[in-house]
C-alpha positions, 0 to 999 in steps of 0.5 A: 500500500502506497498511502502511508508514504504518499503525503511525505513524497508528494506534499500537501500540494501534490495530494490536493492536485491528485484529489482534484484530478480524482474528483474531476475524473470520478466525481461519484467515487465509483472507481476503486474507492479508498484505494488511490488517495488517502482520506486526508491530506496528512495521509491518514484515513478518517 
């Protein structure tokens, strides 16, 4: 699982960018929910 190190590697701006892309291409969260993006910017699931 890549989520634990994702925030450290990408930083907050990178996480926000990926989240915006995910929202654009999958606005209903149907494609692999919870697998790509951490649930919060600090990389922890909520």
